[in-house]
C-alpha positions, -999 to +999 in steps of 0.1 A: +035-193+142+057-200+112+031-191+086+040-170+056+014-145+045+006-151+007+015-124-018-021-119-028-030-101+005+002-085+013-003-060-014+005-028-003-009-019+030+012+011+034-001+047+037+023+073+024+025+107+040+030+132+011+033+168+019+022+177+053+049+204+055+042+237+037+069+254+016+081+287+030+081+318+009+095+353+012+073+377-007+043+373-029+029+386-062-007+383-073+001+352-094+021+337-066-007+344-042-031+323-062-004+295-065+000+292-027-037+298-020-051+269-041-063+238-022-044+206-028-078+191-038-075+210-071-041+200-085-049+210-121-058+245-110-028+246-088-005+237-117-021+264-139-017+291-112+018+281-102+029+280-138+015+315-143+035+327-113+067+310-125+063+324-160+062+360-148+099+359-141+094+382-111+097+357-083+127+357-060+146+325-056+128+314-024+094+321-038+102+304-071+114+273-052+081+273-032+061+276-064+080+247-080+075+226-048+037+233-049+034+226-086+055+194-082+032+182-055+002+189-078+019+170-107+025+141-083-011+140-073-021+138-109+004+110-116+027+131-137+058+119-119+084+130-144+073+166-142+069+164-104+105+151-100+118+178-123+101+205-102+114+191-070+149+190-084+147+226-094+132+237-062+160+221-042+186+236-065+171+271-059+166+266-021+187+238-006+170+245+027+135+237+014+126+207+037+093+203+019+109+197-015+132+170+000+102+154+018+081+153-013+109+142-036+118+114-012+081+103-011+081+101-049+114+082-050+101+057-025+071+050-047+096+044-075+114+019-052+145+040-052+148+034-015+184+046-009+176+080-026+143+082-007+162+077+026+188+103+017+160+129+009+141+121+041+173+123+061+180+157+046+145+169+054+150+158+090+183+176+092+167+208+080+136+203+102+142+178+131+105+180+141+091+171+107+072+139+117+062+131+081+099+128+071+105+101+098+074+083+085+085+084+049+120+073+058+104+044+077+085+034+046+118+033+026+135+012+053+105-012+050+111-014+013+147-023+020+137-050+046+153-030+074+123-033+097+140-023+130+152+009+115+116+015+102+101+010+136+126+034+151+116+061+126+079+055+133+086+057+170+102+091+164+073+103+143+048+092+169+067+110+196+067+142+175+030+138+166+011+113+188-020+119+166-005+108+133-027+078+125-005+070+094+026+065+116+007+039+137-006+022+106+028+020+090+045+009+122+019-018+124+029-031+090+066-031+101+056-052+132+036-075+109+067-081+088+087-088+120+059-113+129+050-094+160+013-098+154+001-085+188+019-052+183+007-050+148-029-052+158-024-027+186-009-002+162-037-007+137-063-003+165-047+030+176-047+042+140-084+035+138-090+052+172-073+083+159-091+081+125-123+059+126-125+062+088-090+049+081-098+022+055-063+010+051-060+004+089-091-017+089-079-038+060-044-042+075-059-052+109-082-076+090-051-092+073-034-098+106-065-112+122-073-137+094-036-147+094-037-154+131-070-173+129-094-146+142-117-150+113-148-133+127-128-102+138-111-101+104-145-103+086-158-075+108-128-053+099-132-059+061-169-053+064-163-019+080-138-010+053-165-019+027-190+002+045-167+031+044-156+026+008-179+001-011-155+001-041-124-009-022-111-041-038-087-048-010-115-052+015-136-074-009-105-096-015-098-100+022-133-108+031-137-133+003-105-150+014-113-151+051-149-163+045-135-191+024-111-200+052-140-199+077-161-222+056-186-194+047-185-204+011-216-189-006-208-156+011-171-159+001-180-165-036-204-135-035-176-113-022-153-126-049-178-120-076-179-083-065-141-083-063-139-095-100-163-068-110-139-042-094-107-059-106-116-079-138-080-084-149-061-089-117-041-121-111-046-120-073-083-116-077-086-147-099-064-166-074-086-156-045-118-166-063-101-198-075-094-206-038-130-200-028-141-223-057-116-249-046-127-248-010-164-252-021-156-282-043-163-265-076-131-277-092-138-268-128-146-232-118-115-232-097-093-243-126-109-217-149-101-189-124-065-202-118-060-205-156-071-168-160-048-157-132-019-176-145-022-161-180-016-128-162+010-140-137+025-174-148+047-176-117+020-173-091+028-202-068-005-201-050-024-203-083-003-231-096-007-251-064-044-245-062-049-255-098-028-286-092-050-296-062-082-290-082-068-313-110-059-340-085-095-338-070-107-344-106-083-374-108-061-357-134-029-369-117-004-359-144-016-323-147-021-320-110+014-332-101+030-310-127+014-279-113+023-289-078+059-295-088+060-261-105+045-243-075+069-260-051+099-250-072+087-214-069+078-216-032+091-246-012+066-244+017+035-240-005+021-274+005+023-266+042+007-232+035-023-248+018-026-275+044-030-247+070-059-234+049-075-268+050-065-279+015-048-313+014 
């Protein structure tokens, strides 16, 4: 098709598998028992109990490594990445055969965009446990981050073979297919992820993104609507539905969606650019310029916002300002005019 999906909706459609494997342990003490018994839904309590177990000084190396791995995962869930990484490092030093620690550290490194290190950790987790499907999935995510989409697909294939019910593997493979511009396979994978998990919000959003991009606007709107039904405060779905309704000419509904998006994300450049586009499509050029101005104060190099503002200025017969914006946008993204033409903006 030759289209390039704009940055504002690519935004990360990936679902990370973090910690499906459980650390092994040799013996237990009372404190250690509480550490391993806590649910992952209570990370603060898990940190407290695992810290108490570690402070006793009575744990054997393997149990200590397990407690550090569990506490590291809890720190990770609370966003304390420095402490999480420190715990994973210590756990691996104590027990180099701890596949869970490698898996979880690799996941964290991937989120930090340290993709080579993430791949190395996932590979070691796979070496230690060749049937650890989550490690293949996480390595696939790191390969996507490096732009090595074929390797990512191969890892997702392996994960699916090991665990055919892993919805996240289908979702992530769908994203790799999307980046390879294999839209039919992307939709098929997202659909399978949804079949396996009918409440998989990310898969609905991702399938919606592919569908609007390939011109299936009604189906895309249906996907975003289901994501909103499942999670009314999900900004990705509101952004996607606003954008798609604007493309489809459903302008009052698009603007209503974008107003809700702005309530959820009041300081987001992509949100301003999306509502700016809806205003541009509806002929409300002053409001479009105001939105684009607000977005560009946050992200001055947003090519879509610059081009959209330029088109709005031209529609208002402000040739100098319009042409300057369009030139700046084109310098950032050479095909931006073709992209907007495909959206019906000329």
